[in-house]
C-alpha positions as CSV (number, residue, x, y, z in Angstrom):
1,M,-0.5,35.7,-91.1
2,S,2.7,33.6,-91.6
3,V,3.0,30.2,-90.1
4,T,6.2,31.4,-88.4
5,K,4.0,33.4,-86.0
6,Y,2.0,30.6,-84.7
7,L,2.4,29.3,-81.1
8,S,0.6,26.3,-79.8
9,L,0.2,25.3,-76.1
10,S,-0.9,22.0,-74.6
11,T,-3.3,22.0,-71.7
12,G,-1.5,19.2,-69.8
13,R,-3.9,16.5,-70.9
14,Y,-1.1,14.2,-72.0
15,I,1.0,13.4,-68.9
16,G,-0.8,15.5,-66.2
17,A,1.6,18.4,-66.6
18,W,2.0,21.5,-68.8
19,Q,4.2,21.4,-71.8
20,L,5.0,23.9,-74.6
21,L,5.1,23.3,-78.3
22,I,6.5,26.1,-80.4
23,G,5.9,25.8,-84.2
24,R,7.8,28.2,-86.4
25,D,10.1,28.2,-89.4
26,K,9.1,24.6,-90.3
27,K,10.2,23.3,-87.0
28,F,8.5,22.1,-83.8
29,Q,10.3,22.6,-80.5
30,Y,8.9,20.7,-77.6
31,L,9.7,22.0,-74.1
32,D,8.9,20.0,-71.0
33,S,10.2,21.1,-67.6
34,L,10.1,17.5,-66.4
35,R,12.3,16.5,-69.4
36,G,9.6,14.4,-71.2
37,T,10.6,13.2,-74.6
38,D,7.6,11.1,-75.7
39,S,7.3,11.2,-79.6
40,K,3.6,10.4,-79.4
41,V,3.0,13.5,-77.2
42,L,4.9,15.6,-79.7
43,S,2.9,14.1,-82.6
44,N,-0.4,14.8,-80.8
45,L,0.6,18.4,-80.1
46,A,1.7,18.8,-83.7
47,R,-1.8,17.6,-84.8
48,Y,-3.4,20.0,-82.4
49,F,-1.3,22.8,-83.8
50,V,-2.5,22.0,-87.3
51,E,-6.1,22.0,-86.1
52,E,-5.7,25.3,-84.3
53,V,-4.1,27.0,-87.4
54,K,-7.1,25.8,-89.5
55,D,-9.7,26.8,-86.9
56,K,-8.2,30.2,-86.0
57,C,-6.6,31.2,-89.4
58,G,-8.5,29.2,-91.9
59,E,-5.3,27.7,-93.3
60,D,-4.5,24.1,-94.1
61,I,-0.8,23.5,-93.4
62,D,1.2,20.4,-94.0
63,V,3.8,19.8,-91.2
64,S,4.9,16.3,-92.2
65,D,8.3,17.6,-93.2
66,W,8.8,19.9,-90.2
67,E,11.8,19.2,-88.0
68,R,10.9,18.0,-84.5
69,E,13.1,18.8,-81.6
70,F,12.9,17.9,-77.9
71,V,14.6,21.0,-76.4
72,E,17.1,19.7,-73.8
73,D,19.0,22.7,-72.6
74,L,16.1,24.0,-70.4
75,P,15.6,25.1,-66.8
76,E,14.4,22.0,-65.1
77,Q,11.5,21.7,-62.6
78,E,12.4,20.2,-59.3
79,N,9.0,19.7,-57.7
80,G,5.6,18.4,-58.7
81,F,3.6,21.7,-59.0
82,D,5.6,24.4,-60.9
83,C,5.1,23.0,-64.5
84,G,2.6,25.7,-65.4
85,M,4.9,28.5,-64.2
86,F,7.8,27.0,-66.1
87,M,5.7,26.9,-69.2
88,L,4.7,30.5,-68.7
89,K,8.3,31.6,-68.3
90,Y,9.4,29.6,-71.3
91,I,6.8,31.6,-73.3
92,D,7.8,34.8,-71.7
93,F,11.5,34.4,-72.3
94,Y,11.1,33.1,-75.9
95,S,8.7,35.9,-76.8
96,R,11.3,38.5,-75.6
97,G,14.1,36.8,-77.4
98,L,15.9,35.9,-74.2
99,S,17.8,32.7,-73.3
100,L,16.1,30.5,-70.8
101,C,18.3,31.6,-67.9
102,F,16.2,30.9,-64.8
103,H,16.0,28.2,-62.2
104,Q,13.6,26.5,-59.8
105,S,14.6,28.9,-57.1
106,N,13.2,31.8,-59.1
107,M,9.6,30.4,-59.1
108,P,8.4,32.1,-55.9
109,Y,9.4,35.5,-57.4
110,F,7.8,34.6,-60.8
111,R,4.5,33.5,-59.2
112,V,4.2,36.9,-57.4
113,R,5.3,38.8,-60.5
114,T,2.8,36.9,-62.7
115,A,0.0,37.5,-60.3
116,K,0.8,41.3,-60.2
117,E,0.9,41.4,-64.0
118,I,-2.4,39.6,-64.3
119,L,-4.0,42.0,-61.8
120,K,-2.5,45.0,-63.7
121,L,-3.5,43.4,-67.0
122,R,-0.1,44.1,-68.5
123,A,3.4,42.5,-68.5
124,D,6.4,44.6,-67.5
């Protein structure tokens, strides 16, 4: 499997919210719906990424020369509880090759749609 196919997610253990780290094409992209830009968090997530690749794929990878970007042009969370849904939608839109063209006001719809997809065990 190519390193360009890997995707790593944090579990919110760093700042009490969910963030997304995408690792591909020798680049890390850090997405945080609360606009966090902590380099230490990104470094910890990058280390987690390396550990997951080794554990799941048996590959040792060196990411010391990978570019690191805090993605700024993102839909922004406007409350204290939708970070998980924003992260899920970042993943959904990125995986479909779509631009991140949603807003806080779309979250009630996305919560219902996600629940239905989980219950049907498939994404539409």
